[in-house]
Structures are given as C-alpha cells and as structure tokens.
C-alpha positions as CSV (number, residue, x, y, z in Angstrom):
1,M,0.0,0.0,0.0
2,S,1.2,3.5,-0.8
3,S,2.2,5.7,2.1
4,Q,0.0,8.4,0.7
5,R,-3.0,7.1,2.7
6,R,-4.1,9.5,5.5
7,A,-5.6,8.7,8.9
8,F,-8.1,10.9,10.7
9,V,-9.1,10.3,14.4
10,L,-12.0,12.4,15.6
11,D,-13.4,13.3,19.0
12,F,-17.2,13.1,19.2
13,D,-18.8,15.5,21.8
14,G,-18.3,19.1,20.7
15,T,-16.4,18.0,17.6
16,I,-18.7,15.8,15.4
17,T,-21.6,17.3,17.4
18,T,-22.0,21.0,18.1
19,K,-22.4,20.4,21.9
20,D,-21.7,17.9,24.6
21,T,-24.3,15.1,24.6
22,I,-23.8,13.7,28.1
23,S,-26.9,15.4,29.5
24,T,-28.8,14.1,26.5
25,L,-27.8,10.6,27.4
26,L,-28.8,11.1,31.1
27,N,-32.2,12.5,30.1
28,F,-32.8,9.6,27.8
29,A,-32.0,7.1,30.6
30,L,-34.2,9.0,33.0
31,S,-37.2,8.9,30.6
32,T,-36.6,5.2,29.9
33,Q,-36.5,4.3,33.6
34,A,-39.7,6.5,34.1
35,S,-41.5,4.4,31.5
36,N,-40.7,1.4,33.7
37,K,-42.2,3.2,36.8
38,K,-38.8,4.2,38.2
39,D,-38.1,7.8,39.1
40,L,-34.4,8.3,39.2
41,T,-34.4,12.1,38.9
42,A,-32.8,12.4,42.3
43,A,-30.0,10.0,41.3
44,R,-29.3,12.0,38.1
45,D,-29.2,15.3,40.0
46,E,-26.8,13.8,42.6
47,I,-24.5,12.6,39.8
48,V,-24.4,16.1,38.3
49,A,-24.0,17.9,41.6
50,K,-21.3,15.7,43.0
51,Y,-19.3,15.8,39.8
52,G,-19.5,19.6,39.8
53,K,-18.4,19.7,43.4
54,D,-15.5,17.3,42.8
55,Y,-14.4,19.2,39.7
56,S,-14.5,22.6,41.4
57,K,-12.5,21.3,44.3
58,H,-9.9,19.8,41.9
59,V,-9.5,23.2,40.1
60,K,-9.3,25.1,43.4
61,D,-6.7,22.8,45.1
62,Y,-4.5,21.9,42.2
63,C,-1.0,23.3,42.1
64,P,0.3,24.9,40.1
65,V,-2.7,27.1,39.5
66,K,-3.8,27.7,35.9
67,E,-2.0,31.0,35.6
68,E,1.3,29.3,36.6
69,R,1.0,26.4,34.2
70,K,3.1,27.8,31.3
71,T,4.2,24.5,29.6
72,L,2.4,21.8,27.7
73,A,3.8,19.1,30.1
74,R,2.4,20.8,33.1
75,E,-1.0,21.2,31.5
76,I,-1.0,17.6,30.5
77,E,-0.3,16.6,34.1
78,Y,-3.2,18.7,35.2
79,Y,-5.6,16.8,32.9
80,R,-4.2,13.4,33.8
81,C,-4.8,14.3,37.5
82,L,-8.5,14.6,36.8
83,H,-8.6,10.8,36.6
84,D,-10.0,10.2,40.1
85,V,-12.6,12.9,39.6
86,E,-13.8,11.4,36.3
87,T,-13.8,7.8,37.4
88,R,-15.7,8.6,40.6
89,S,-18.4,10.1,38.4
90,F,-18.5,7.1,36.2
91,E,-18.9,4.9,39.2
92,R,-21.8,7.0,40.4
93,V,-23.5,6.5,37.1
94,S,-22.9,2.7,37.3
95,N,-24.2,2.5,40.8
96,S,-27.3,4.7,40.2
97,G,-29.1,2.2,38.0
98,L,-29.8,4.9,35.4
99,F,-28.6,2.8,32.5
100,R,-29.8,-0.5,33.8
101,G,-31.8,-2.5,31.3
102,I,-31.1,-0.3,28.3
103,S,-29.8,-2.5,25.4
104,S,-27.1,-1.6,22.9
105,S,-29.7,-1.5,20.1
106,E,-31.9,1.0,22.2
107,W,-28.8,3.3,22.6
108,E,-28.2,3.1,18.8
109,V,-31.8,3.8,17.9
110,F,-31.9,6.8,20.4
111,G,-28.7,8.2,18.8
112,S,-30.3,8.2,15.4
113,H,-33.5,9.6,16.8
114,A,-31.8,12.4,18.6
115,V,-30.3,13.7,15.4
116,K,-33.6,13.6,13.6
117,T,-35.4,15.5,16.4
118,G,-32.6,18.1,16.7
119,E,-31.6,17.1,20.3
120,V,-28.2,16.4,18.8
121,I,-26.8,18.6,16.0
122,I,-24.1,17.5,13.7
123,R,-21.3,20.0,13.0
124,G,-21.4,21.6,9.6
125,G,-19.6,19.8,6.8
126,F,-19.2,16.5,8.6
127,G,-20.9,14.3,6.1
128,D,-19.0,15.9,3.2
129,F,-15.7,15.5,5.2
130,V,-16.3,11.8,5.6
131,E,-17.2,11.4,2.0
132,R,-14.0,13.1,0.9
133,V,-11.8,11.1,3.3
134,N,-13.4,7.9,1.9
135,M,-13.0,9.0,-1.7
136,S,-9.4,9.8,-1.2
137,G,-8.6,6.4,0.2
138,G,-8.2,7.6,3.7
139,I,-9.4,6.0,6.9
140,W,-11.1,7.6,9.9
141,G,-12.5,6.6,13.3
142,V,-13.8,8.0,16.6
143,V,-12.2,8.1,20.0
144,S,-14.4,9.5,22.8
145,V,-15.0,9.5,26.6
146,N,-18.7,9.4,25.9
147,F,-20.8,7.0,27.9
148,S,-22.1,5.0,24.9
149,S,-20.3,3.8,21.8
150,H,-23.6,2.5,20.4
151,F,-25.2,5.9,20.9
152,I,-22.3,7.4,18.9
153,R,-23.0,4.8,16.1
154,G,-26.6,5.8,16.0
155,V,-25.7,9.5,15.7
156,L,-23.3,8.7,12.9
157,A,-25.9,6.7,11.0
158,S,-28.3,9.7,11.0
159,A,-25.4,11.8,9.7
160,G,-25.4,9.6,6.6
161,V,-22.4,7.5,7.6
162,D,-22.2,3.7,7.3
163,A,-21.5,3.3,11.1
164,S,-20.9,-0.4,10.8
165,E,-17.7,0.3,8.9
166,V,-16.3,2.9,11.3
167,E,-14.1,2.1,14.3
168,V,-15.5,3.7,17.4
169,I,-13.5,3.5,20.7
170,A,-15.6,4.7,23.6
171,N,-17.2,3.6,26.8
172,H,-20.5,1.7,27.0
173,P,-22.9,0.5,29.7
174,D,-23.8,-3.2,29.9
175,E,-27.4,-4.1,30.4
176,N,-26.9,-4.0,34.2
177,G,-26.0,-0.3,33.7
178,I,-22.4,-0.7,34.6
179,L,-20.1,1.5,32.5
180,L,-17.3,-0.4,30.9
181,G,-14.3,0.9,28.9
182,P,-13.5,0.0,25.3
183,E,-12.4,-3.6,24.6
184,T,-9.0,-2.1,23.7
185,R,-8.5,-1.2,27.4
186,E,-7.1,-3.6,30.0
187,N,-9.8,-5.0,32.2
188,R,-12.3,-2.8,30.3
189,S,-11.4,0.2,32.5
190,V,-13.3,3.3,31.6
191,M,-11.7,5.9,29.3
192,A,-11.9,9.2,31.1
193,T,-8.8,11.4,30.7
194,S,-6.5,12.8,28.1
195,D,-3.9,10.0,28.5
196,D,-6.6,7.4,28.1
197,K,-7.6,9.0,24.8
198,L,-4.0,9.1,23.6
199,A,-3.5,5.4,24.4
200,S,-6.8,4.7,22.5
201,M,-5.7,6.7,19.5
202,K,-2.4,4.9,19.4
203,A,-4.2,1.5,19.6
204,M,-6.5,2.6,16.8
205,L,-3.6,3.6,14.5
206,N,-1.7,0.4,15.3
207,S,-4.8,-1.6,14.4
208,W,-5.2,0.1,11.1
209,R,-1.5,-0.3,10.3
210,S,-1.8,-4.0,11.1
211,K,-4.8,-4.5,8.9
212,T,-3.5,-2.5,5.9
213,G,0.1,-3.5,6.1
214,G,1.4,0.0,5.8
215,N,1.9,3.4,7.4
216,F,0.2,6.8,6.8
217,S,1.5,9.9,5.1
218,K,-0.3,12.0,7.7
219,V,-2.2,11.4,11.0
220,V,-4.7,14.1,11.8
221,Y,-6.6,14.4,15.1
222,V,-9.6,16.7,15.4
223,G,-10.9,17.7,18.9
224,D,-12.3,20.5,21.0
225,S,-11.6,20.1,24.7
226,G,-9.0,19.5,27.4
227,T,-9.2,15.7,27.1
228,D,-8.0,16.1,23.5
229,V,-4.8,18.0,24.4
230,E,-2.5,15.0,24.3
231,C,-3.9,13.6,21.0
232,L,-3.8,17.1,19.3
233,T,-0.1,17.6,20.2
234,A,1.1,14.0,19.9
235,E,4.4,13.5,18.0
236,G,3.8,12.8,14.4
237,T,0.2,14.2,14.5
238,T,-1.4,17.2,12.9
239,G,-4.0,18.6,15.3
240,I,-7.1,20.5,14.4
241,V,-9.0,22.3,17.2
242,I,-12.7,22.8,16.6
243,A,-13.6,26.2,18.0
244,E,-16.1,28.9,17.3
245,D,-13.3,31.5,17.5
246,R,-9.9,32.0,19.0
247,D,-11.4,32.7,22.4
248,S,-12.5,29.1,23.2
249,N,-11.3,27.5,26.4
250,L,-9.0,25.1,24.6
251,M,-7.5,27.8,22.4
252,E,-6.8,29.9,25.4
253,T,-5.2,27.0,27.2
254,L,-2.9,26.2,24.2
255,D,-1.9,29.8,23.9
256,R,-1.1,29.9,27.7
257,V,1.2,26.9,27.4
258,G,3.0,28.2,24.3
259,V,1.4,26.0,21.6
260,D,1.0,28.2,18.5
261,V,-2.4,27.6,16.8
262,E,-3.2,29.1,13.5
263,H,-6.3,28.8,11.3
264,V,-6.3,25.9,8.8
265,D,-6.2,28.5,6.0
266,V,-2.4,28.9,6.6
267,Y,-1.7,25.2,6.2
268,R,0.6,24.2,3.3
269,E,1.4,20.7,2.2
270,G,4.8,19.5,3.5
271,Q,4.7,21.5,6.7
272,E,5.8,19.6,9.8
273,S,3.1,18.4,12.2
274,R,1.6,21.2,14.4
275,V,-1.8,22.4,15.6
276,Y,-4.4,24.4,13.7
277,W,-8.0,25.4,14.3
278,A,-11.2,25.5,12.3
279,R,-14.8,26.4,13.1
280,D,-16.3,23.3,11.4
281,F,-15.6,20.6,8.9
282,R,-16.4,22.9,6.0
283,E,-13.4,25.0,6.8
284,I,-11.2,21.9,6.9
285,L,-12.6,20.8,3.5
286,E,-11.8,24.2,2.0
287,N,-8.2,23.2,2.5
288,S,-8.6,20.0,0.4
289,F,-5.0,19.1,0.6
290,L,-5.9,17.6,4.0
291,V,-7.8,14.8,2.3
292,S,-7.2,15.0,-1.4
293,Q,-4.2,12.7,-2.0
294,Q,-5.1,9.4,-3.7
295,I,-3.6,6.0,-3.0
296,S,-1.1,5.0,-5.7
297,K,-1.9,1.6,-7.3
C-alpha cells in the first residue's frame, strides 16, 4: 500500500456534534426508567451535583494554579490528575441504575432519533468531510470518553455515515447499567482522561496499520476540549482544534502553554506536524490538501 494514505481520528462530543451530549444521554436514561415506573431524577441530580463539586475542588486545590502552568507538560499533568474525579463520576453513574436494562440497540436507535429530532446537531460539513476522506482512500475513526459507543454509532448513522464500517473507541454500559471501557483497554477500565484518549488513538492507529500493512503519510486528530490535548499535540500528529473562535477555552489553554495555533487556512502541504484550528468541517474541507491525495496503485 502506498504511504499516501491518511488517517483521521475524531473526538465526538463538541467535535462531530456541536455540543456535549452527556446530558442528552442522562435524560434519555431518565425517561426510559420512568417508562418502567422508576423515578431516578434524584440520582441523576446527585451525579451532576457531585461531579460539579469534585471538579471545582480539583481546580481550586490543584498546584500549580492555571496561571502558573506555562508549559504543555504541566497542562497535560493537570488533565491526567483529573482521573479520580472522572472515574468517581463514572462509578456513580454505574451504581445509580440509570442505565440498567437499556440495550445496545436501544442506545443506537436513540442516537439516530436524537439527530432527527434536533436534540443532537451534527457540526457543519461533517458528512462531506467523511465522503472526501473515503473517496481519497483515507481512513477515519472516533475516540471518545462518551458514555455509549452505540449511541455514537446511532448519531453517525443519522449523519449519513455507514456506522458499521467505522471504528469507534468509547465507553459503553452493559445491560446492568455498569459503565465499561472499550475492549481495547485492559480490564475494560473506563476511558476518562487525556492520557486514556492518547492510548486509544495509538491503539486505533496500530490496528489500522496492522490491517492495511502500511503506514500513513499523515495522521490528523480533530478535537475541541482539554481531554484532546495529548492527541492534538502528539508527536507525528497534525492537530485541528474545533472552535467557534480564538477565544475558546482550549484555544486559550494552548496559547497559555506556548502552543501556537493558526487557522487551517495557513496550512501548506509538507509542513511539519503542528496544531491548527477550524470552526467546522467545511473549513477543513476548503483546504482540500488535507484529504485529497489518492492512493497509488
């Protein structure tokens, strides 16, 4: 296989979708349990409140404080140290019973339905982006800390994507409502932090290389939040931050730690790997060099 093939790894929440979908999943679970005569509103509210309290305490107590974290290494350590906060929240969800009895197929159907009803909005240009990647002989997949990989597949299907052909690495609840990590993770531990996502991205790329028997001319990661920092800045990777403007939280973070981020308009073929930003997939497509190279026969 020619080394001209390109690989694209995408975050889901806030990247493929315009907003985070965790509250959408919790509300779906709440209504599903209500149809079975179970009111778990208090459990949902407790999950949200305790996570907010834990997160705020972490931000308040962490040293060095944000203003003193001036290097990428220090910022990465901050995100990695969120592991206990995130996993405690996952455990609360598992113990609450909110997801108990909901099958994989129900999650997938809901994901598709949520797009059709407008509960979940796909970011502009995503369908065309996928089509262009496929036409150019590229490969793409999703790495996400979302609660349900099957929900993600349902969303992708409503976006016009053949979800059965796409590799999705994310968490998922079993039918007892226990949140499990992807099969790629040891002991099915949940994927929750930036280092987890980096390990999953590497596992995905290694799997693709093994299946195709070749390497890639370029690896591109697209994401929008702090859990994407390690993937966006990984060695050998071109990162693209999805942001409405230069004032997004992640853009401000990268600027603070000295990572120069310019709009994708300035990209030129042959440049070394670095980080860019775009408002949506349309802006990425306007720079067709990102996905236009064909595989040599």
